[in-house]
NUKOLBA-523935 format. One line per field, with one value per residue: x, y, z of N, C-alpha, C in turn; residue number from 1; residue in one letter; chain. Coordinates in steps of 0.02 Angstrom, whole numbers, plus 32768, in hexadecimal, padded with zeros to 4 digits. Example, Ala and Ser with C-alpha at 12.3 -4.5 7.8 and 13.67 -1.06 7.14 Angstrom:
<sites>
n_u = 8294|8282 $
n_v = 7EE4|7F90 $
n_w = 8186|8162 $
ca_u = 8267|82AC $
ca_v = 7F1F|7FCB $
ca_w = 8186|8165 $
c_u = 8294|8285 $
c_v = 7F5B|8002 $
c_w = 8186|818A $
pos = 1|2 $
code = A|S $
unit = A|A $
</sites>
This chain:
<sites>
n_u = 802B|8016|8054|8046|8095|8045|806A|8089|8110|8154|8159|8121|812C|80DA|80AF|8004|7FFC|8080|8063|7FFC|8041|808F|802D|7FD5|7F70|7FBE|8070|80D4|815D|81BE|8190|8181|8213|823C|81FF|823A|82AE|829D|82BC|8270|823D|82AB|82FD|82B0|82AD|8330|834B|8301|82F0|8332|8303|8281|8249|8240|81F2|817A|815B|8154|80DE|8086|8091|80B4|8138|81C3|8244|82C0|82AE|828F|8303|8349|8367|8363|8305|8296|827E|8252|81DD|8197|8186|812A|80BB|8095|8077|800D|7FAE|7F98|7F6B|7EF1|7EA3|7E8F $
n_v = 7FC4|8077|810B|81B9|825E|82F9|835B|8313|82ED|8289|81DE|8141|8091|800A|7F6D|7F45|7EF9|7F1B|7F9F|7F9D|7F57|7FC3|801C|8024|8019|805F|8066|8077|807B|8016|7FC4|801D|803D|7FC0|7FB7|801C|7FE6|7F83|7F30|7F57|7FD2|801F|8038|808E|8101|8122|8174|81EE|8294|82FA|8384|8378|8319|8353|83C3|838E|8354|83C6|8400|83B6|83E8|83BD|83A8|8404|8478|844E|83C4|839B|83AB|832C|82BE|822C|8212|8253|820F|8194|81CC|81ED|8166|8134|818D|8170|80EA|80EE|8133|80E1|806E|809A|80B5|803B $
n_w = 8000|7FDB|8020|801D|8031|806B|800C|7FA5|7F8F|7FCA|7FDA|8015|801D|8058|80A3|80D5|8148|817E|8196|81F6|825D|828F|82C4|833B|83CA|8464|8489|83FD|83DA|83D2|836F|82FD|82F9|82CE|8257|820C|81F6|819E|8103|808A|80BA|80E2|807B|802D|8082|8085|801B|802B|803D|80BA|80CE|808C|80DE|8160|8140|8126|81A0|81F2|81C9|8213|8295|830B|833B|836F|8333|835E|8377|82F8|82BB|82BC|8248|8242|82A2|8276|81FF|823F|827F|8204|81C8|8230|8227|81A7|81A8|8201|81BE|8150|8188|81C1|814C|8117 $
ca_u = 7FFE|803B|8045|8065|808F|8018|8083|809A|8153|816F|812B|813E|8104|80E2|806A|7FCC|8017|80AB|8043|7FDA|8071|80AB|7FFA|7FA2|7F66|7FF7|80B2|80E4|819B|81E5|817A|8198|8255|8242|81E6|8260|82F1|8285|82E4|8246|8230|82ED|8320|828F|82C1|8373|834C|82DC|8311|832A|82DA|8242|821E|8235|81BB|813D|814A|814A|8092|8058|8091|80C1|817F|81E1|827C|82F9|82A0|8295|8346|8363|834A|834D|82CA|8263|826D|8221|819E|8174|8167|80F2|8081|8081|805B|7FCE|7F7E|7F89|7F42|7EAF|7E85|7E87 $
ca_v = 7FFF|80B3|8147|81F2|8294|8323|8384|82DD|82E9|824B|81A0|8104|8052|7FD5|7F43|7F50|7EDA|7F46|7FE0|7F86|7F4D|8004|8047|8007|803C|8053|8072|8055|808C|7FE1|7FA7|804C|8031|7F7C|7FC0|804C|7FC2|7F50|7F3E|7F7A|8018|8041|8051|80C6|8134|8138|81A7|8222|82D7|8315|83B9|8366|82F3|8386|83F5|8365|8347|8405|8409|8398|8416|838E|83AB|8448|8478|842A|837B|8394|83AB|82EF|8297|81E6|8213|8269|81CD|816C|81EC|81E4|812C|8131|81AE|814F|80A9|80FF|8148|80A6|8042|80BB|80B8|7FFD $
ca_w = 8005|7FDB|804D|8005|8060|8054|7FD7|7F6E|7F79|7FF0|7FD5|803C|800C|808D|80A5|8102|8184|819C|81B1|823A|8299|82B3|82CE|8366|8415|8492|8474|83BD|83CA|83B7|8331|82D0|82E8|82A3|8210|81EF|81E6|816C|80C4|805E|80CA|80EF|8035|801B|80AF|8077|7FE5|803E|804A|8102|80CB|807F|8111|8190|812C|812B|81E6|8209|81C1|824D|82CC|8347|8353|8373|8304|8378|836B|82B0|82A0|82BB|820F|8251|82D0|8243|81D3|8267|8280|81C8|81C7|825E|820E|816B|81C3|8219|8186|8125|81B0|81CC|810A|8103 $
c_u = 8030|8022|8067|805E|805F|802B|8090|80DC|817B|8143|8150|810B|8113|80A1|803B|7FE3|8052|8091|8022|8008|808C|8072|7FC6|7FA2|7FAC|8038|80C1|812E|81C6|81CA|8188|81E1|825F|8232|8217|829F|82DA|829F|82B3|8237|827B|8305|82FA|829B|8304|8378|8317|8305|82FE|82FA|828F|821F|8210|81FD|8176|8126|813E|80FB|8071|805F|8099|8109|8195|821F|82B4|82EE|829E|82D9|836C|8348|833B|8307|828E|8251|823D|81DF|8179|815C|812C|80B7|8066|805C|8013|7F98|7F6C|7F5E|7EF8|7E8C|7E76|7E41 $
c_v = 8040|80E7|817A|822F|82C8|8350|8351|82CC|82AC|821D|8169|80C8|8023|7FA5|7F54|7F32|7EFA|7F87|7FD0|7F75|7F89|8032|8025|802A|802C|806A|804D|805F|8056|7FC3|7FD6|8040|7FF1|7F8C|7FEC|801C|7F89|7F68|7F6A|7FC4|803E|805E|808A|810A|8150|816B|81E9|825C|82EB|8354|83A3|8344|8324|83B0|83C9|8365|838B|8416|83EE|83BF|83F4|8393|83F3|8444|8450|83E1|836F|8394|8365|82C3|824B|81E0|8228|8234|81A1|8187|81DF|81A2|811D|814A|8188|810D|80BB|8107|8110|807E|805F|80B1|8074|7FE6 $
c_w = 8002|800C|8024|802B|8040|8018|7F9A|7F5C|7F98|7FEC|7FFA|8028|803D|808A|80DF|814C|81A7|81BA|81F0|8272|82B2|82BF|82FD|83A9|8440|846D|842F|83AB|83B0|8378|82F7|82BF|82BE|825C|81E3|81D2|81A7|812B|8094|8074|80CE|80AA|8020|803E|809A|8043|7FEF|8056|8091|8101|80C4|80B5|8152|8182|8134|8179|8203|81FD|81F2|828A|8310|8364|8346|833E|831F|8372|831F|8293|8297|8280|821A|8272|829D|8211|8205|8270|8240|81BC|81F4|8243|81D0|8180|81DD|81EE|815E|814E|81BA|8188|80F4|80EE $
pos = 1|2|3|4|5|6|7|8|9|10|11|12|13|14|15|16|17|18|19|20|21|22|23|24|25|26|27|28|29|30|31|32|33|34|35|36|37|38|39|40|41|42|43|44|45|46|47|48|49|50|51|52|53|54|55|56|57|58|59|60|61|62|63|64|65|66|67|68|69|70|71|72|73|74|75|76|77|78|79|80|81|82|83|84|85|86|87|88|89|90 $
code = M|W|W|T|S|S|D|G|K|L|E|L|K|M|T|L|A|Q|A|Q|S|A|S|H|P|G|P|C|D|M|D|V|A|A|L|V|R|A|R|N|I|S|W|Q|L|S|G|M|S|P|D|L|V|R|A|E|L|R|E|W|G|A|W|D|E|D|E|L|A|D|H|D|A|N|L|T|R|L|V|W|L|A|A|C|D|I|A|E|R|K $
unit = A|A|A|A|A|A|A|A|A|A|A|A|A|A|A|A|A|A|A|A|A|A|A|A|A|A|A|A|A|A|A|A|A|A|A|A|A|A|A|A|A|A|A|A|A|A|A|A|A|A|A|A|A|A|A|A|A|A|A|A|A|A|A|A|A|A|A|A|A|A|A|A|A|A|A|A|A|A|A|A|A|A|A|A|A|A|A|A|A|A $
</sites>
């Protein structure tokens, strides 16, 4: 399944099972971290511009500029948001 950022500049593809694994009640940190390391996700993340990822997350208004300075954390946030969106749309 595909997730696309609000501006259409970022896309992630993952299975519904992967999305659901990182989108559930309770803490999802470990599940999202595992998803970020999955081969089919990690290669997609490796080509993402830090500026584009930061701009997408900035629109959510949930993180301040200091938090958005960490690209690895931003990629994790992006995967979590994408997983939640895909799981909700199923």
